[in-house]
N, C-alpha and C positions, 0 to 999 in steps of 0.2 A: 815186202814182208817176208821174213824167214819162214821156212817150211816147218811144219809141225813135227816135233821130235817125239813127244809123248802125248797121247790123247786118252783121257780118262772119260769113259762114257757111262753115265748113270750107274756108278758103282755103289752097291749096297752091301752092308754086312750086318748080319744078325747073329747074336749069341743067344740062342733060345728065343724068347719073346722080345729081348732087348735089341733095339735098333741102334747100332753103333754108327753106321753111315746110312743116310736116307736118300741116296741118289746123287752122288758127287759127279759132276762133269766139269772138265777143264782141259785146256790145251796148253802145253808147254812147247815153245818154239826153239829151234836150234839157235844157240848163241844167247838165249835169254837166261837171266839169273832169276831164280824163283825161290821164294821163301814160303813155307807153310806155317802160318801163325794161328793161334786160337787159344781159348781158355782150356784149363784142364778138363778132360772128358769130351772135348769137341770132336775127337776122332783122328787127330793128326798121326798118332802112332799106328792106329789101325790102318789108315790109308797108306802110310809109308810101308808097312809090313805087307800089304797087298801088292803094292807096286814092286816091292823087292821079292815077291813070290814066296814069302815065308808063310803066308796064310791065304787061303782062297777067298775071293769075293763070293757073297751069296748070290748076287746078280750083277750084271753089267760086264763091260769089257775094257781092256786097256790095250791100246795099240802103240807099238814102238815103230817109228818110221813107216806108219801106214799099215802095219800088219799086226794082228792080234798076238800078244805075247804068249798066249796059250797054244798057239800052233807050233811053236818051237821054243820051249822053255830053255833048253840047253844053250841055244844060240843067244837068246836074250840075256841070260845070266852072265855070259862071257862079256857082254857090253855094259854090265851093270856094276856100279860101286855102291855099297850101302854101309853106313856106319850107324849102328843102333845106339840108342841113348844109354843103354846099360851093356856091360860085357855079356856076350851071348855064349859063354862057356857053360857046359852042362857039368855041374859038380859031381854027378854020379859017374862021369867018365874020366879016364886019365887024360893028361894033356895030349898024349899021342892020339888017343881015340877022338878027342875033340878036333885035332888038326885033320885027321883022316876024314871025319864027318864033313868038315868044312870043305876039304878038297874034293870030296865026292859031289858036293853041291855044284862045283864048277867043273866037274868031270876031269879032275886031275888024277894022274896015276899015283 
């Protein structure tokens, strides 16, 4: 069996009193092709955003190759690729400011 690449452990997310995620746990193994499917409002985007470190989980942990992603976010982000469902440009910023902001996320100069 392939080793675990990403381990999601009892991840919960609340927005006020609304529970968007109620304790998601799963393992994704190296070499595995994984799809996240569900009805609208099931929490797919919320979970994806937490895995991509765009939003924090309310509870739980995510491990990448056996180590919590929260112990070294910068290193984890360098190994991560994320394509959001909508363009993530901030319309209040110029194009250059948007690019700089995205670059800072990945610690680019």
